N, C-alpha and C positions, 0 to 999 in steps of 0.2 A: 492348544490352538492348532487347526491343520495348516498346511503349505500354502494353500489356495487364500486363507484369510490372511496369513502373515505377508504373504506377496502384495495384497492388497492394500495392507497397512502400510507397507514400505513403499509402495507406489504412491499412496497418498502424502505420505511425509516428504518424499521426493518432489512430488507436484508443488506442494505449499512451498517448500525451499526454493524451487525453480521460479515460482510466482513471486516471492520476498526478493531475489536476487535481480529479475527482471525490473521489478517496481523500484528498485534504489538504482539500477541502471538507467532507466528511464528518468527519474529524478535528476541524476547527475547531467544527463544529456538535456533535458528541458532548463534546468538552472543555468547552464552555459549559454544556451540560445538566449534564454531570458536576460542575463548579465551583459550579453553582447548588445541588445536591445536597450537596455537600461544607459549603457554606455554611449549610445547613440541619440538617445531622446531623453528629454527631462519628463521622468514619470513620477506623479506625487507618490507620497509614502503609503496612502490608504490603497492606492492601484497595485502597488508592489504586494501588499498584504494579502489582497485578493487573489492576484495571480498566483502567489505562493500556495494558497489553499487548492485553487484551481489544478496547480502541477501536482499537488498531493493526491487528490481525488483521480485524477488522469492516471497516475502512477498505480494507485490502488486496482482501478478497472483493467489496467494491462495486465498487472499481477495476477489478478483473480482469473482472468482469461487463460492466462497460461497455466494456471493450477487446476481449473476446473474444465472439463471436457464438456461440450454441449451434450445436455441430455444425461450429464455424469451423476454420480450417487453424492449425496451429502454436500451440496453445492453451497448452500448457506454456511454451513459449519467450515467448510474448508476456506470460504471467501472470508468469513469472519477472522480465521486464525492467520491468514495472509494479511489482512489489513490491520490486526492487532500487532503482528510481528513487525511489518513495515513501519508501523506509527511508533512501537518500542524502540526500533533501531533509530529512528529519527530523533526521538527525544534524547535519547543517549548521545547520538553524534553531536546534537545541537547543545546539549549540557557541556560536552567535552571541548568543543570548539569556542564556545562562548565564554567558558571559563566562569559561568554563573547559573544558576538555576531558576526556572520560572515559576510562578506560583503553582502549588499542586493542582488547582482547578485547570489551569492552562495544560498541564500534563494530562489530566483526565478527560479534558475535552478533546484533546487530539487522540487518545486512546478510543475513546467512544465513536469519534467520526470515522477512524479507521475500522473498528468493529462494524458499525452500520453501514458504511459504503461498501465494504468487503462481501459482508453477510448478504446485502441487497443484490450487489453484482452477482454473486455467486448463486443466489437463488434464482434470479433471471436465466443466468447460463445454463444452471442444471435444468430448467423447464424448457430450454430453446430446443426445438428439434431440428 
């Protein structure tokens, strides 16, 4: 493999890592703000679940925007990897903190949501000029 190709691959993985870390940081910040809102207002459980999903999606979008440059190469694949890695970390952290496991379908649904949201965002980002 030539040096230019190696640098591109290393740069792609660095971008994906940067995107996942940004998505995790965004999640932490948004969850903290939402926890403050919950402490001040009575919010029903179904709304909490919906906002949680919205936070995940927003975090994925932010992470993919950090990982995929406008007009960049392989946006869908890079975005899907960011979404998958972010959701995998989230599922792992949830399982560790909750001390229990979700049904396999719930894990799979979260992973597929991450792949779909990340891939779509990456595709749109790479096609933007």
